[in-house]
C-alpha positions in Angstrom: -20.2 42.0 -9.5 -17.9 39.9 -7.3 -18.3 36.1 -7.6 -18.2 34.2 -4.4 -17.0 30.6 -4.1 -19.6 28.2 -2.8 -19.1 27.2 0.8 -17.5 23.7 1.1 -19.8 20.9 2.4 -19.1 19.8 5.9 -18.4 16.1 6.3 -21.5 14.4 7.6 -19.5 11.9 9.7 -17.2 14.2 11.7 -19.3 17.5 11.4 -16.1 19.3 10.3 -14.0 18.1 13.3 -11.8 16.0 11.1 -9.0 15.2 13.6 -9.4 14.3 17.2 -6.8 13.6 19.9 -7.6 10.6 22.1 -5.9 9.8 25.3 -4.8 6.2 25.7 -4.9 6.2 29.5 -1.2 5.8 30.0 1.3 8.4 31.0 4.8 9.4 29.9 7.7 9.5 32.4 7.1 13.2 33.0 3.5 12.6 33.9 1.9 13.9 30.7 -0.7 11.8 29.0 -0.1 9.6 26.0 -2.3 10.7 23.1 -3.1 9.4 19.6 -4.4 11.6 16.8 -7.2 10.1 14.8 -8.5 11.4 11.5 -11.9 10.9 9.9 -11.8 8.1 7.3 -14.6 9.7 5.2 -13.0 13.1 4.6 -9.4 12.0 5.3 -8.9 14.8 7.7 -10.1 17.7 5.7 -13.5 18.2 7.4 -15.2 18.8 4.0 -16.7 16.6 1.3 -17.4 17.1 -2.3 -20.9 16.6 -3.8 -21.6 13.1 -5.1 -22.2 14.5 -8.6 -18.6 15.6 -8.8 -17.1 12.4 -7.6 -18.9 9.9 -9.8 -16.6 7.9 -12.0 -17.7 7.8 -15.6 -16.0 6.1 -18.6 -16.0 9.2 -20.8 -19.0 8.0 -22.8 -21.4 9.7 -20.5 -21.5 6.8 -18.1 -23.2 4.5 -20.6 -21.7 1.2 -21.4 -22.3 -0.5 -24.8 
């Protein structure tokens, strides 16, 4: 049977739209608008996140400190 990879989780902050182009309100000499790309700080522009269980930092001793 084929094994399917699980679907990646969509970033809750940007809903998968990781990069947006914002117009600054000014124009270039040729009349085109000046734009600035902005990426989502949570997913860093990927549009997906990893489950919290996979991103927890443990010390190698199962997370327990002595």
